[in-house]
C-alpha positions in Angstrom: 24.5 0.3 33.9 25.6 0.9 30.3 24.5 -2.6 29.3 21.0 -2.1 30.8 20.7 1.2 28.8 21.7 -0.5 25.6 19.3 -3.4 26.1 16.4 -1.0 27.0 17.2 1.0 23.9 17.3 -2.1 21.7 14.0 -3.3 23.0 12.4 0.1 22.5 13.6 0.4 18.9 12.6 -3.2 18.1 9.1 -2.7 19.4 8.4 0.8 18.2 6.1 0.9 15.2 7.6 2.4 12.1 5.3 5.3 11.2 6.3 7.1 8.0 4.2 8.7 5.4 4.7 7.4 1.9 6.7 9.4 -0.6 4.5 11.9 -2.5 6.0 10.7 -5.8 5.0 7.1 -5.0 1.5 8.2 -4.0 1.1 10.1 -7.3 2.4 7.1 -9.2 -0.1 4.8 -7.5 -2.9 7.3 -8.2 -2.0 7.3 -11.9 -2.1 3.5 -12.0 -5.4 3.4 -10.1 -6.9 5.9 -12.6 -5.7 3.8 -15.6 -7.3 0.7 -14.0 -10.6 2.5 -13.6 -10.4 3.3 -9.9 -10.3 7.1 -10.4 -12.8 7.6 -7.6 -10.1 6.5 -5.1 -8.0 9.3 -3.6 -4.5 7.7 -3.1 -3.7 10.5 -0.5 -6.2 9.0 1.8 -4.8 5.4 1.7 -2.6 4.0 4.4 1.1 3.4 3.9 0.5 -0.3 3.8 -2.2 0.0 1.1 0.1 2.3 -1.0 2.9 -0.2 -0.7 0.6 -3.1 -1.6 -0.8 -1.3 -4.6 2.6 -0.3 -5.8 3.7 -3.9 -5.8 0.5 -5.2 -7.3 0.3 -2.6 -10.1 3.7 -3.2 -11.7 4.7 -4.5 -15.1 1.9 -6.1 -17.2 -0.7 -5.7 -14.4 -2.3 -2.8 -16.2 -2.4 -4.5 -19.6 -5.9 -5.3 -20.8 -6.3 -9.1 -21.1 -7.0 -12.1 -19.0 -5.1 -10.9 -16.0 -6.9 -7.5 -16.0 -9.9 -8.8 -14.1 -7.7 -10.5 -11.5 -5.7 -7.3 -11.1 -8.9 -5.3 -10.5 -10.1 -8.0 -7.9 -6.8 -7.8 -6.1 -7.0 -4.0 -6.0 -10.5 -4.2 -4.5 -9.1 -6.5 -1.8 -6.3 -4.1 -1.0 -8.8 -1.2 -0.8 -11.1 -3.3 1.4 -13.9 -3.2 -1.1 -14.2 -7.0 -1.1 -16.1 -7.1 2.2 -19.7 -8.4 1.5 -20.9 -6.9 4.8 -19.8 -3.4 3.9 
């Protein structure tokens, strides 16, 4: 009986989606970086946790430096935001 309970609990925990709101400080940081990149119309509070995480990873280091990589960074941000869909 105890083994069945342990197995059921393990399956439940393994299949349960992890739903957690992103940290407010992280959201504010992503908003600041979006603003600096020219996406000030975007409200980071309305983005999904997955988008916040992807933007956080994308907008690190020299990603915000103006230069050859700046356009690619903007394009990647548009993909993360879902703005790259030609049918939208």
